[in-house]
Backbone atoms as SQL, in Angstrom:
CREATE TABLE atoms (id INTEGER PRIMARY KEY, chain TEXT, resi INTEGER, resn TEXT, atom TEXT, x REAL, y REAL, z REAL);
INSERT INTO atoms VALUES
  (1, 'A', 1, 'MET', 'N', 15.444, 64.996, -20.554),
  (2, 'A', 1, 'MET', 'CA', 16.717, 64.434, -19.926),
  (3, 'A', 1, 'MET', 'C', 17.806, 65.522, -19.962),
  (4, 'A', 2, 'LEU', 'N', 17.939, 66.258, -21.049),
  (5, 'A', 2, 'LEU', 'CA', 18.940, 67.277, -21.187),
  (6, 'A', 2, 'LEU', 'C', 18.727, 68.338, -20.134),
  (7, 'A', 3, 'VAL', 'N', 17.443, 68.736, -19.829),
  (8, 'A', 3, 'VAL', 'CA', 17.196, 69.729, -18.918),
  (9, 'A', 3, 'VAL', 'C', 17.572, 69.279, -17.443),
  (10, 'A', 4, 'ILE', 'N', 17.324, 67.985, -17.137),
  (11, 'A', 4, 'ILE', 'CA', 17.766, 67.348, -15.911),
  (12, 'A', 4, 'ILE', 'C', 19.311, 67.458, -15.714),
  (13, 'A', 5, 'LEU', 'N', 19.960, 67.097, -16.809),
  (14, 'A', 5, 'LEU', 'CA', 21.515, 67.159, -16.699),
  (15, 'A', 5, 'LEU', 'C', 21.933, 68.537, -16.618),
  (16, 'A', 6, 'ARG', 'N', 21.328, 69.527, -17.240),
  (17, 'A', 6, 'ARG', 'CA', 21.682, 70.843, -17.093),
  (18, 'A', 6, 'ARG', 'C', 21.552, 71.353, -15.603),
  (19, 'A', 7, 'ILE', 'N', 20.450, 70.948, -15.019),
  (20, 'A', 7, 'ILE', 'CA', 20.279, 71.275, -13.585),
  (21, 'A', 7, 'ILE', 'C', 21.254, 70.653, -12.722),
  (22, 'A', 8, 'ILE', 'N', 21.539, 69.368, -12.991),
  (23, 'A', 8, 'ILE', 'CA', 22.461, 68.615, -12.067),
  (24, 'A', 8, 'ILE', 'C', 23.912, 69.195, -12.189),
  (25, 'A', 9, 'PHE', 'N', 24.409, 69.321, -13.432),
  (26, 'A', 9, 'PHE', 'CA', 25.740, 69.829, -13.585),
  (27, 'A', 9, 'PHE', 'C', 25.853, 71.288, -13.146),
  (28, 'A', 10, 'GLY', 'N', 24.859, 72.068, -13.372),
  (29, 'A', 10, 'GLY', 'CA', 24.862, 73.504, -13.003),
  (30, 'A', 10, 'GLY', 'C', 24.858, 73.584, -11.448),
  (31, 'A', 11, 'LEU', 'N', 24.065, 72.799, -10.814),
  (32, 'A', 11, 'LEU', 'CA', 24.074, 72.867, -9.340),
  (33, 'A', 11, 'LEU', 'C', 25.378, 72.316, -8.718),
  (34, 'A', 12, 'ALA', 'N', 26.006, 71.318, -9.396),
  (35, 'A', 12, 'ALA', 'CA', 27.255, 70.732, -8.976),
  (36, 'A', 12, 'ALA', 'C', 28.407, 71.835, -9.110),
  (37, 'A', 13, 'ALA', 'N', 28.339, 72.568, -10.122),
  (38, 'A', 13, 'ALA', 'CA', 29.381, 73.642, -10.425),
  (39, 'A', 13, 'ALA', 'C', 29.121, 74.802, -9.411),
  (40, 'A', 14, 'ILE', 'N', 27.858, 75.183, -9.170),
  (41, 'A', 14, 'ILE', 'CA', 27.616, 76.187, -8.090),
  (42, 'A', 14, 'ILE', 'C', 28.039, 75.729, -6.692),
  (43, 'A', 15, 'TYR', 'N', 27.850, 74.480, -6.450),
  (44, 'A', 15, 'TYR', 'CA', 28.283, 73.935, -5.071),
  (45, 'A', 15, 'TYR', 'C', 29.774, 73.952, -4.961),
  (46, 'A', 16, 'ALA', 'N', 30.498, 73.586, -6.065),
  (47, 'A', 16, 'ALA', 'CA', 31.948, 73.657, -6.020),
  (48, 'A', 16, 'ALA', 'C', 32.457, 75.148, -5.904),
  (49, 'A', 17, 'VAL', 'N', 31.894, 76.045, -6.572),
  (50, 'A', 17, 'VAL', 'CA', 32.199, 77.424, -6.326),
  (51, 'A', 17, 'VAL', 'C', 31.934, 77.870, -4.908),
  (52, 'A', 18, 'ARG', 'N', 30.882, 77.499, -4.292),
  (53, 'A', 18, 'ARG', 'CA', 30.566, 77.768, -2.960),
  (54, 'A', 18, 'ARG', 'C', 31.580, 77.181, -2.015),
  (55, 'A', 19, 'LEU', 'N', 32.034, 75.912, -2.242),
  (56, 'A', 19, 'LEU', 'CA', 33.121, 75.370, -1.376),
  (57, 'A', 19, 'LEU', 'C', 34.393, 76.015, -1.531),
  (58, 'A', 20, 'LEU', 'N', 34.765, 76.390, -2.738),
  (59, 'A', 20, 'LEU', 'CA', 35.910, 77.173, -2.982),
  (60, 'A', 20, 'LEU', 'C', 35.935, 78.455, -2.247),
  (61, 'A', 21, 'TRP', 'N', 34.808, 79.204, -2.381),
  (62, 'A', 21, 'TRP', 'CA', 34.657, 80.503, -1.676),
  (63, 'A', 21, 'TRP', 'C', 34.785, 80.362, -0.199),
  (64, 'A', 22, 'GLN', 'N', 34.102, 79.380, 0.362),
  (65, 'A', 22, 'GLN', 'CA', 34.177, 79.164, 1.840),
  (66, 'A', 22, 'GLN', 'C', 35.591, 78.827, 2.250),
  (67, 'A', 23, 'ASN', 'N', 36.268, 77.992, 1.571),
  (68, 'A', 23, 'ASN', 'CA', 37.620, 77.550, 1.910),
  (69, 'A', 23, 'ASN', 'C', 38.523, 78.761, 1.931),
  (70, 'A', 24, 'SER', 'N', 38.431, 79.554, 0.859),
  (71, 'A', 24, 'SER', 'CA', 39.313, 80.714, 0.664),
  (72, 'A', 24, 'SER', 'C', 39.069, 81.784, 1.733),
  (73, 'A', 25, 'GLN', 'N', 37.746, 81.929, 2.252),
  (74, 'A', 25, 'GLN', 'CA', 37.444, 82.856, 3.259),
  (75, 'A', 25, 'GLN', 'C', 37.825, 82.332, 4.708),
  (76, 'A', 26, 'ALA', 'N', 37.783, 81.048, 4.819),
  (77, 'A', 26, 'ALA', 'CA', 38.012, 80.482, 6.238),
  (78, 'A', 26, 'ALA', 'C', 39.464, 80.371, 6.400),
  (79, 'A', 27, 'HIS', 'N', 40.296, 79.969, 5.361),
  (80, 'A', 27, 'HIS', 'CA', 41.740, 79.764, 5.495),
  (81, 'A', 27, 'HIS', 'C', 42.542, 80.439, 4.471),
  (82, 'A', 28, 'PRO', 'N', 42.561, 81.757, 4.500),
  (83, 'A', 28, 'PRO', 'CA', 43.318, 82.558, 3.484),
  (84, 'A', 28, 'PRO', 'C', 44.787, 82.382, 3.591),
  (85, 'A', 29, 'GLU', 'N', 45.310, 82.151, 4.763),
  (86, 'A', 29, 'GLU', 'CA', 46.782, 82.113, 5.001),
  (87, 'A', 29, 'GLU', 'C', 47.381, 80.773, 4.617),
  (88, 'A', 30, 'THR', 'N', 46.597, 79.771, 4.554),
  (89, 'A', 30, 'THR', 'CA', 47.213, 78.401, 4.453),
  (90, 'A', 30, 'THR', 'C', 47.542, 78.182, 2.877),
  (91, 'A', 31, 'GLY', 'N', 48.501, 77.354, 2.723),
  (92, 'A', 31, 'GLY', 'CA', 48.951, 77.081, 1.338),
  (93, 'A', 31, 'GLY', 'C', 48.575, 75.624, 0.996),
  (94, 'A', 32, 'ASP', 'N', 47.423, 75.191, 1.517),
  (95, 'A', 32, 'ASP', 'CA', 47.059, 73.764, 1.136),
  (96, 'A', 32, 'ASP', 'C', 46.578, 73.757, -0.347),
  (97, 'A', 33, 'LEU', 'N', 46.333, 72.537, -0.733),
  (98, 'A', 33, 'LEU', 'CA', 45.940, 72.278, -2.065),
  (99, 'A', 33, 'LEU', 'C', 44.428, 72.091, -2.272),
  (100, 'A', 34, 'THR', 'N', 43.656, 72.474, -1.136),
  (101, 'A', 34, 'THR', 'CA', 42.225, 72.377, -1.249),
  (102, 'A', 34, 'THR', 'C', 41.660, 73.260, -2.316),
  (103, 'A', 35, 'ASN', 'N', 42.100, 74.527, -2.367),
  (104, 'A', 35, 'ASN', 'CA', 41.534, 75.376, -3.376),
  (105, 'A', 35, 'ASN', 'C', 41.907, 74.933, -4.799),
  (106, 'A', 36, 'ALA', 'N', 43.109, 74.428, -4.938),
  (107, 'A', 36, 'ALA', 'CA', 43.465, 73.854, -6.240),
  (108, 'A', 36, 'ALA', 'C', 42.642, 72.671, -6.644),
  (109, 'A', 37, 'PHE', 'N', 42.249, 71.817, -5.694),
  (110, 'A', 37, 'PHE', 'CA', 41.345, 70.719, -5.894),
  (111, 'A', 37, 'PHE', 'C', 39.953, 71.228, -6.344),
  (112, 'A', 38, 'TYR', 'N', 39.435, 72.287, -5.719),
  (113, 'A', 38, 'TYR', 'CA', 38.140, 72.843, -6.139),
  (114, 'A', 38, 'TYR', 'C', 38.131, 73.474, -7.471),
  (115, 'A', 39, 'ILE', 'N', 39.274, 74.065, -7.825),
  (116, 'A', 39, 'ILE', 'CA', 39.458, 74.711, -9.164),
  (117, 'A', 39, 'ILE', 'C', 39.533, 73.569, -10.271),
  (118, 'A', 40, 'ALA', 'N', 40.211, 72.450, -9.892),
  (119, 'A', 40, 'ALA', 'CA', 40.249, 71.335, -10.834),
  (120, 'A', 40, 'ALA', 'C', 38.881, 70.704, -11.005),
  (121, 'A', 41, 'LEU', 'N', 38.178, 70.606, -9.891),
  (122, 'A', 41, 'LEU', 'CA', 36.780, 70.145, -9.885),
  (123, 'A', 41, 'LEU', 'C', 35.966, 71.007, -10.755),
  (124, 'A', 42, 'LEU', 'N', 36.114, 72.356, -10.682),
  (125, 'A', 42, 'LEU', 'CA', 35.333, 73.206, -11.501),
  (126, 'A', 42, 'LEU', 'C', 35.627, 73.064, -13.016),
  (127, 'A', 43, 'VAL', 'N', 36.893, 72.823, -13.352),
  (128, 'A', 43, 'VAL', 'CA', 37.275, 72.623, -14.690),
  (129, 'A', 43, 'VAL', 'C', 36.750, 71.260, -15.262),
  (130, 'A', 44, 'ILE', 'N', 36.657, 70.294, -14.429),
  (131, 'A', 44, 'ILE', 'CA', 36.088, 69.030, -14.753),
  (132, 'A', 44, 'ILE', 'C', 34.601, 69.147, -15.017),
  (133, 'A', 45, 'LEU', 'N', 33.906, 69.933, -14.075),
  (134, 'A', 45, 'LEU', 'CA', 32.422, 70.081, -14.237),
  (135, 'A', 45, 'LEU', 'C', 32.076, 71.034, -15.402),
  (136, 'A', 46, 'ALA', 'N', 33.024, 71.818, -15.720),
  (137, 'A', 46, 'ALA', 'CA', 32.865, 72.812, -16.897),
  (138, 'A', 46, 'ALA', 'C', 32.607, 71.988, -18.265),
  (139, 'A', 47, 'ILE', 'N', 33.224, 70.894, -18.358),
  (140, 'A', 47, 'ILE', 'CA', 33.121, 70.110, -19.658),
  (141, 'A', 47, 'ILE', 'C', 31.750, 69.550, -19.833),
  (142, 'A', 48, 'PRO', 'N', 31.136, 68.833, -18.828),
  (143, 'A', 48, 'PRO', 'CA', 29.770, 68.430, -19.072),
  (144, 'A', 48, 'PRO', 'C', 28.790, 69.529, -19.119),
  (145, 'A', 49, 'ASN', 'N', 29.030, 70.588, -18.346),
  (146, 'A', 49, 'ASN', 'CA', 28.158, 71.809, -18.475),
  (147, 'A', 49, 'ASN', 'C', 28.149, 72.373, -19.971),
  (148, 'A', 50, 'ALA', 'N', 29.356, 72.394, -20.486),
  (149, 'A', 50, 'ALA', 'CA', 29.509, 72.921, -21.843),
  (150, 'A', 50, 'ALA', 'C', 28.781, 71.974, -22.840),
  (151, 'A', 51, 'ILE', 'N', 28.819, 70.736, -22.561),
  (152, 'A', 51, 'ILE', 'CA', 28.147, 69.781, -23.458),
  (153, 'A', 51, 'ILE', 'C', 26.707, 69.846, -23.460),
  (154, 'A', 52, 'VAL', 'N', 26.163, 70.005, -22.270),
  (155, 'A', 52, 'VAL', 'CA', 24.656, 70.108, -22.202),
  (156, 'A', 52, 'VAL', 'C', 24.049, 71.474, -22.471),
  (157, 'A', 53, 'TRP', 'N', 24.913, 72.528, -22.367),
  (158, 'A', 53, 'TRP', 'CA', 24.393, 73.811, -22.613),
  (159, 'A', 53, 'TRP', 'C', 24.720, 74.278, -24.072),
  (160, 'A', 54, 'ALA', 'N', 25.600, 73.658, -24.755),
  (161, 'A', 54, 'ALA', 'CA', 25.971, 74.098, -26.096),
  (162, 'A', 54, 'ALA', 'C', 24.842, 74.048, -27.094),
  (163, 'A', 55, 'PRO', 'N', 24.013, 73.057, -27.163),
  (164, 'A', 55, 'PRO', 'CA', 22.894, 73.017, -28.012),
  (165, 'A', 55, 'PRO', 'C', 21.862, 74.192, -27.770),
  (166, 'A', 56, 'TYR', 'N', 21.678, 74.508, -26.534),
  (167, 'A', 56, 'TYR', 'CA', 20.749, 75.604, -26.198),
  (168, 'A', 56, 'TYR', 'C', 21.276, 76.903, -26.720),
  (169, 'A', 57, 'PHE', 'N', 22.483, 77.320, -26.347),
  (170, 'A', 57, 'PHE', 'CA', 22.999, 78.551, -26.711),
  (171, 'A', 57, 'PHE', 'C', 23.360, 78.558, -28.220),
  (172, 'A', 58, 'GLY', 'N', 23.739, 77.536, -28.799),
  (173, 'A', 58, 'GLY', 'CA', 23.927, 77.471, -30.236),
  (174, 'A', 58, 'GLY', 'C', 22.637, 77.805, -30.999),
  (175, 'A', 59, 'ALA', 'N', 21.532, 77.250, -30.518),
  (176, 'A', 59, 'ALA', 'CA', 20.267, 77.499, -31.192),
  (177, 'A', 59, 'ALA', 'C', 19.827, 78.914, -30.945),
  (178, 'A', 60, 'LYS', 'N', 20.025, 79.452, -29.777),
  (179, 'A', 60, 'LYS', 'CA', 19.697, 80.829, -29.459),
  (180, 'A', 60, 'LYS', 'C', 20.455, 81.918, -30.225),
  (181, 'A', 61, 'PHE', 'N', 21.756, 81.658, -30.445),
  (182, 'A', 61, 'PHE', 'CA', 22.621, 82.576, -31.171),
  (183, 'A', 61, 'PHE', 'C', 22.485, 82.523, -32.632),
  (184, 'A', 62, 'SER', 'N', 22.353, 81.224, -33.190),
  (185, 'A', 62, 'SER', 'CA', 22.311, 81.076, -34.630),
  (186, 'A', 62, 'SER', 'C', 20.920, 81.156, -35.185),
  (187, 'A', 63, 'ASP', 'N', 19.849, 80.970, -34.391),
  (188, 'A', 63, 'ASP', 'CA', 18.504, 80.932, -35.038),
  (189, 'A', 63, 'ASP', 'C', 18.124, 82.234, -35.733),
  (190, 'A', 64, 'PRO', 'N', 18.454, 83.420, -35.259),
  (191, 'A', 64, 'PRO', 'CA', 18.086, 84.536, -36.065),
  (192, 'A', 64, 'PRO', 'C', 18.702, 84.637, -37.373),
  (193, 'A', 65, 'LEU', 'N', 19.909, 84.046, -37.454),
  (194, 'A', 65, 'LEU', 'CA', 20.597, 84.174, -38.780),
  (195, 'A', 65, 'LEU', 'C', 20.252, 82.974, -39.632),
  (196, 'A', 66, 'THR', 'N', 20.157, 81.825, -39.191),
  (197, 'A', 66, 'THR', 'CA', 19.953, 80.635, -40.040),
  (198, 'A', 66, 'THR', 'C', 18.545, 80.044, -39.985),
  (199, 'A', 67, 'GLY', 'N', 17.704, 80.613, -39.074),
  (200, 'A', 67, 'GLY', 'CA', 16.371, 80.048, -39.004),
  (201, 'A', 67, 'GLY', 'C', 15.554, 80.138, -40.196),
  (202, 'A', 68, 'VAL', 'N', 15.749, 81.285, -40.914),
  (203, 'A', 68, 'VAL', 'CA', 14.949, 81.500, -42.220),
  (204, 'A', 68, 'VAL', 'C', 15.335, 80.372, -43.172),
  (205, 'A', 69, 'LEU', 'N', 16.626, 80.106, -43.212),
  (206, 'A', 69, 'LEU', 'CA', 17.158, 79.024, -44.231),
  (207, 'A', 69, 'LEU', 'C', 16.693, 77.692, -43.843),
  (208, 'A', 70, 'THR', 'N', 16.841, 77.248, -42.521),
  (209, 'A', 70, 'THR', 'CA', 16.567, 75.866, -42.123),
  (210, 'A', 70, 'THR', 'C', 15.165, 75.605, -41.785),
  (211, 'A', 71, 'ASN', 'N', 14.365, 76.568, -41.375),
  (212, 'A', 71, 'ASN', 'CA', 12.984, 76.305, -40.949),
  (213, 'A', 71, 'ASN', 'C', 11.869, 76.694, -41.876),
  (214, 'A', 72, 'SER', 'N', 12.141, 77.442, -42.903),
  (215, 'A', 72, 'SER', 'CA', 11.133, 77.897, -43.822),
  (216, 'A', 72, 'SER', 'C', 11.030, 76.884, -44.929),
  (217, 'A', 73, 'THR', 'N', 9.927, 77.108, -45.731),
  (218, 'A', 73, 'THR', 'CA', 9.651, 76.246, -46.856),
  (219, 'A', 73, 'THR', 'C', 9.821, 77.068, -48.107),
  (220, 'A', 74, 'TYR', 'N', 10.167, 76.451, -49.201),
  (221, 'A', 74, 'TYR', 'CA', 10.361, 77.126, -50.482),
  (222, 'A', 74, 'TYR', 'C', 9.110, 76.978, -51.246),
  (223, 'A', 75, 'VAL', 'N', 8.425, 78.055, -51.533),
  (224, 'A', 75, 'VAL', 'CA', 7.215, 78.076, -52.380),
  (225, 'A', 75, 'VAL', 'C', 7.557, 78.854, -53.626),
  (226, 'A', 76, 'GLU', 'N', 7.369, 78.161, -54.788),
  (227, 'A', 76, 'GLU', 'CA', 7.707, 78.700, -56.042),
  (228, 'A', 76, 'GLU', 'C', 6.432, 79.132, -56.640),
  (229, 'A', 77, 'ARG', 'N', 6.428, 80.245, -57.382),
  (230, 'A', 77, 'ARG', 'CA', 5.278, 80.780, -58.088),
  (231, 'A', 77, 'ARG', 'C', 5.020, 79.790, -59.226),
  (232, 'A', 78, 'LYS', 'N', 3.720, 79.661, -59.482),
  (233, 'A', 78, 'LYS', 'CA', 3.287, 78.753, -60.622),
  (234, 'A', 78, 'LYS', 'C', 3.499, 79.446, -61.951),
  (235, 'A', 79, 'ASN', 'N', 4.121, 78.742, -62.865),
  (236, 'A', 79, 'ASN', 'CA', 4.228, 79.275, -64.138),
  (237, 'A', 79, 'ASN', 'C', 3.671, 78.262, -65.121),
  (238, 'A', 80, 'LEU', 'N', 3.668, 78.608, -66.395),
  (239, 'A', 80, 'LEU', 'CA', 2.940, 77.761, -67.338),
  (240, 'A', 80, 'LEU', 'C', 3.674, 76.397, -67.595),
  (241, 'A', 81, 'SER', 'N', 4.964, 76.412, -67.609),
  (242, 'A', 81, 'SER', 'CA', 5.684, 75.111, -67.776),
  (243, 'A', 81, 'SER', 'C', 5.479, 74.189, -66.615),
  (244, 'A', 82, 'LEU', 'N', 5.607, 74.835, -65.362),
  (245, 'A', 82, 'LEU', 'CA', 5.367, 73.910, -64.188),
  (246, 'A', 82, 'LEU', 'C', 3.906, 73.396, -64.135),
  (247, 'A', 83, 'ARG', 'N', 2.979, 74.184, -64.527),
  (248, 'A', 83, 'ARG', 'CA', 1.540, 73.717, -64.609),
  (249, 'A', 83, 'ARG', 'C', 1.465, 72.558, -65.598),
  (250, 'A', 84, 'LEU', 'N', 2.190, 72.591, -66.738),
  (251, 'A', 84, 'LEU', 'CA', 2.150, 71.500, -67.748),
  (252, 'A', 84, 'LEU', 'C', 2.794, 70.284, -67.081),
  (253, 'A', 85, 'ILE', 'N', 3.958, 70.506, -66.377),
  (254, 'A', 85, 'ILE', 'CA', 4.657, 69.321, -65.763),
  (255, 'A', 85, 'ILE', 'C', 3.678, 68.691, -64.734),
  (256, 'A', 86, 'TYR', 'N', 3.085, 69.463, -63.891),
  (257, 'A', 86, 'TYR', 'CA', 2.132, 68.877, -62.969),
  (258, 'A', 86, 'TYR', 'C', 0.983, 68.113, -63.593),
  (259, 'A', 87, 'TRP', 'N', 0.535, 68.760, -64.702),
  (260, 'A', 87, 'TRP', 'CA', -0.602, 68.164, -65.452),
  (261, 'A', 87, 'TRP', 'C', -0.212, 66.798, -66.012),
  (262, 'A', 88, 'LEU', 'N', 0.958, 66.738, -66.503),
  (263, 'A', 88, 'LEU', 'CA', 1.581, 65.503, -67.142),
  (264, 'A', 88, 'LEU', 'C', 1.862, 64.530, -66.026),
  (265, 'A', 89, 'GLN', 'N', 2.251, 64.911, -64.908),
  (266, 'A', 89, 'GLN', 'CA', 2.608, 64.033, -63.836),
  (267, 'A', 89, 'GLN', 'C', 1.262, 63.409, -63.268),
  (268, 'A', 90, 'ASP', 'N', 0.199, 64.254, -63.121),
  (269, 'A', 90, 'ASP', 'CA', -1.037, 63.739, -62.672),
  (270, 'A', 90, 'ASP', 'C', -1.705, 62.776, -63.592),
  (271, 'A', 91, 'ARG', 'N', -1.429, 62.933, -64.900),
  (272, 'A', 91, 'ARG', 'CA', -2.123, 62.010, -65.916),
  (273, 'A', 91, 'ARG', 'C', -1.317, 60.776, -66.136),
  (274, 'A', 92, 'GLY', 'N', -0.046, 60.699, -65.587),
  (275, 'A', 92, 'GLY', 'CA', 0.728, 59.440, -65.689),
  (276, 'A', 92, 'GLY', 'C', 1.641, 59.397, -66.859),
  (277, 'A', 93, 'PHE', 'N', 1.806, 60.575, -67.602),
  (278, 'A', 93, 'PHE', 'CA', 2.749, 60.588, -68.659),
  (279, 'A', 93, 'PHE', 'C', 4.199, 60.799, -68.082),
  (280, 'A', 94, 'ARG', 'N', 4.861, 59.775, -67.771),
  (281, 'A', 94, 'ARG', 'CA', 6.101, 59.798, -67.042),
  (282, 'A', 94, 'ARG', 'C', 7.246, 60.299, -67.985),
  (283, 'A', 95, 'ARG', 'N', 7.314, 59.870, -69.208),
  (284, 'A', 95, 'ARG', 'CA', 8.413, 60.234, -70.144),
  (285, 'A', 95, 'ARG', 'C', 8.238, 61.687, -70.505),
  (286, 'A', 96, 'LEU', 'N', 7.075, 62.120, -70.761),
  (287, 'A', 96, 'LEU', 'CA', 6.903, 63.595, -71.141),
  (288, 'A', 96, 'LEU', 'C', 7.188, 64.475, -69.829),
  (289, 'A', 97, 'THR', 'N', 6.798, 63.940, -68.655),
  (290, 'A', 97, 'THR', 'CA', 7.043, 64.685, -67.462),
  (291, 'A', 97, 'THR', 'C', 8.562, 64.860, -67.293),
  (292, 'A', 98, 'LEU', 'N', 9.298, 63.820, -67.554),
  (293, 'A', 98, 'LEU', 'CA', 10.764, 63.862, -67.399),
  (294, 'A', 98, 'LEU', 'C', 11.371, 64.808, -68.450),
  (295, 'A', 99, 'PHE', 'N', 10.831, 64.758, -69.650),
  (296, 'A', 99, 'PHE', 'CA', 11.369, 65.621, -70.776),
  (297, 'A', 99, 'PHE', 'C', 11.191, 67.140, -70.394),
  (298, 'A', 100, 'PHE', 'N', 9.934, 67.450, -70.040),
  (299, 'A', 100, 'PHE', 'CA', 9.706, 68.893, -69.677),
  (300, 'A', 100, 'PHE', 'C', 10.382, 69.321, -68.345),
  (301, 'A', 101, 'ARG', 'N', 10.447, 68.286, -67.517),
  (302, 'A', 101, 'ARG', 'CA', 11.131, 68.604, -66.247),
  (303, 'A', 101, 'ARG', 'C', 12.642, 68.978, -66.574),
  (304, 'A', 102, 'PHE', 'N', 13.243, 68.178, -67.393),
  (305, 'A', 102, 'PHE', 'CA', 14.618, 68.388, -67.789),
  (306, 'A', 102, 'PHE', 'C', 14.770, 69.773, -68.409),
  (307, 'A', 103, 'LEU', 'N', 13.871, 70.159, -69.329),
  (308, 'A', 103, 'LEU', 'CA', 13.836, 71.489, -69.919),
  (309, 'A', 103, 'LEU', 'C', 13.689, 72.632, -68.884),
  (310, 'A', 104, 'GLU', 'N', 12.755, 72.351, -67.985),
  (311, 'A', 104, 'GLU', 'CA', 12.508, 73.389, -67.053),
  (312, 'A', 104, 'GLU', 'C', 13.690, 73.534, -66.038),
  (313, 'A', 105, 'GLY', 'N', 14.362, 72.318, -65.735),
  (314, 'A', 105, 'GLY', 'CA', 15.543, 72.416, -64.863),
  (315, 'A', 105, 'GLY', 'C', 16.742, 73.121, -65.438),
  (316, 'A', 106, 'VAL', 'N', 16.891, 72.953, -66.851),
  (317, 'A', 106, 'VAL', 'CA', 18.003, 73.582, -67.499),
  (318, 'A', 106, 'VAL', 'C', 17.762, 75.019, -67.686),
  (319, 'A', 107, 'HIS', 'N', 16.479, 75.406, -67.931),
  (320, 'A', 107, 'HIS', 'CA', 16.169, 76.853, -68.156),
  (321, 'A', 107, 'HIS', 'C', 16.507, 77.686, -66.971),
  (322, 'A', 108, 'PRO', 'N', 15.826, 77.556, -65.712),
  (323, 'A', 108, 'PRO', 'CA', 16.290, 78.289, -64.526),
  (324, 'A', 108, 'PRO', 'C', 16.927, 77.239, -63.615),
  (325, 'A', 109, 'PRO', 'N', 18.115, 76.957, -63.596),
  (326, 'A', 109, 'PRO', 'CA', 18.627, 75.875, -62.785),
  (327, 'A', 109, 'PRO', 'C', 18.732, 76.145, -61.302),
  (328, 'A', 110, 'ASP', 'N', 18.375, 77.373, -60.798),
  (329, 'A', 110, 'ASP', 'CA', 18.456, 77.701, -59.481),
  (330, 'A', 110, 'ASP', 'C', 17.113, 77.395, -58.656),
  (331, 'A', 111, 'ARG', 'N', 16.171, 76.978, -59.406),
  (332, 'A', 111, 'ARG', 'CA', 14.832, 76.617, -58.791),
  (333, 'A', 111, 'ARG', 'C', 14.774, 75.123, -58.572),
  (334, 'A', 112, 'PRO', 'N', 14.472, 74.651, -57.424),
  (335, 'A', 112, 'PRO', 'CA', 14.495, 73.201, -57.212),
  (336, 'A', 112, 'PRO', 'C', 13.246, 72.373, -57.510),
  (337, 'A', 113, 'THR', 'N', 12.155, 73.079, -57.904),
  (338, 'A', 113, 'THR', 'CA', 10.907, 72.356, -58.138),
  (339, 'A', 113, 'THR', 'C', 10.939, 71.360, -59.245),
  (340, 'A', 114, 'ALA', 'N', 11.529, 71.758, -60.341),
  (341, 'A', 114, 'ALA', 'CA', 11.551, 70.752, -61.515),
  (342, 'A', 114, 'ALA', 'C', 12.436, 69.563, -61.113),
  (343, 'A', 115, 'PHE', 'N', 13.513, 69.757, -60.364),
  (344, 'A', 115, 'PHE', 'CA', 14.368, 68.702, -60.047),
  (345, 'A', 115, 'PHE', 'C', 13.678, 67.676, -59.076),
  (346, 'A', 116, 'VAL', 'N', 12.914, 68.297, -58.170),
  (347, 'A', 116, 'VAL', 'CA', 12.228, 67.378, -57.204),
  (348, 'A', 116, 'VAL', 'C', 11.160, 66.562, -57.959),
  (349, 'A', 117, 'ILE', 'N', 10.391, 67.217, -58.870),
  (350, 'A', 117, 'ILE', 'CA', 9.382, 66.421, -59.695),
  (351, 'A', 117, 'ILE', 'C', 10.098, 65.282, -60.548),
  (352, 'A', 118, 'GLY', 'N', 11.259, 65.725, -61.067),
  (353, 'A', 118, 'GLY', 'CA', 12.012, 64.727, -61.964),
  (354, 'A', 118, 'GLY', 'C', 12.497, 63.584, -61.085),
  (355, 'A', 119, 'LEU', 'N', 13.010, 63.864, -59.902),
  (356, 'A', 119, 'LEU', 'CA', 13.450, 62.669, -59.035),
  (357, 'A', 119, 'LEU', 'C', 12.300, 61.796, -58.651),
  (358, 'A', 120, 'LYS', 'N', 11.037, 62.321, -58.518),
  (359, 'A', 120, 'LYS', 'CA', 9.981, 61.513, -58.178),
  (360, 'A', 120, 'LYS', 'C', 9.593, 60.576, -59.362),
  (361, 'A', 121, 'ASN', 'N', 9.905, 60.914, -60.561),
  (362, 'A', 121, 'ASN', 'CA', 9.400, 60.184, -61.693),
  (363, 'A', 121, 'ASN', 'C', 10.482, 59.435, -62.457),
  (364, 'A', 122, 'VAL', 'N', 11.753, 59.599, -62.085),
  (365, 'A', 122, 'VAL', 'CA', 12.808, 58.922, -62.857),
  (366, 'A', 122, 'VAL', 'C', 13.064, 57.536, -62.290),
  (367, 'A', 123, 'LYS', 'N', 13.589, 56.643, -63.166),
  (368, 'A', 123, 'LYS', 'CA', 13.931, 55.259, -62.696),
  (369, 'A', 123, 'LYS', 'C', 15.188, 55.354, -61.872),
  (370, 'A', 124, 'PRO', 'N', 15.291, 54.533, -60.806),
  (371, 'A', 124, 'PRO', 'CA', 16.512, 54.553, -60.038),
  (372, 'A', 124, 'PRO', 'C', 17.736, 54.013, -60.833),
  (373, 'A', 125, 'GLY', 'N', 18.787, 54.807, -60.779),
  (374, 'A', 125, 'GLY', 'CA', 20.039, 54.392, -61.356),
  (375, 'A', 125, 'GLY', 'C', 20.105, 54.849, -62.851),
  (376, 'A', 126, 'SER', 'N', 19.159, 55.600, -63.322),
  (377, 'A', 126, 'SER', 'CA', 19.221, 55.950, -64.814),
  (378, 'A', 126, 'SER', 'C', 20.029, 57.201, -64.970),
  (379, 'A', 127, 'TRP', 'N', 20.330, 57.544, -66.192),
  (380, 'A', 127, 'TRP', 'CA', 21.130, 58.765, -66.511),
  (381, 'A', 127, 'TRP', 'C', 20.513, 60.040, -66.111),
  (382, 'A', 128, 'LEU', 'N', 19.165, 60.133, -66.195),
  (383, 'A', 128, 'LEU', 'CA', 18.485, 61.347, -65.724),
  (384, 'A', 128, 'LEU', 'C', 18.549, 61.527, -64.236),
  (385, 'A', 129, 'GLU', 'N', 18.623, 60.458, -63.449),
  (386, 'A', 129, 'GLU', 'CA', 18.780, 60.552, -62.034),
  (387, 'A', 129, 'GLU', 'C', 20.068, 61.140, -61.618),
  (388, 'A', 130, 'LYS', 'N', 21.095, 60.750, -62.329),
  (389, 'A', 130, 'LYS', 'CA', 22.504, 61.275, -62.158),
  (390, 'A', 130, 'LYS', 'C', 22.574, 62.714, -62.486),
  (391, 'A', 131, 'VAL', 'N', 21.903, 63.110, -63.614),
  (392, 'A', 131, 'VAL', 'CA', 21.881, 64.454, -64.023),
  (393, 'A', 131, 'VAL', 'C', 21.186, 65.313, -63.033);
């Protein structure tokens, strides 16, 4: 639907420019308001054109900079403590999982894996969920 709107608004703007050009070539000496009307029409058509084209150009310009952050996945290397946490989670030891998850989350707090595992195992509304 967005592509159809881009085509419709783009063609309408091109047609308004064509009418403006023809009127300025045919009647250059007149002081009528027809050219001002066509310019106002172009300004009015520029707003929906900007609305339908902004997502396209925004993605094209920002994707090389932010695509790595928004479209990639975070893969953390396996370490001994995370292997223990996964083992405890798979065996159903929820309290031990939460304890070791908390220790692992405090030790390197910039890695999200321990926090994600903890949020899967914590009771809703508890102190550990808030932490």
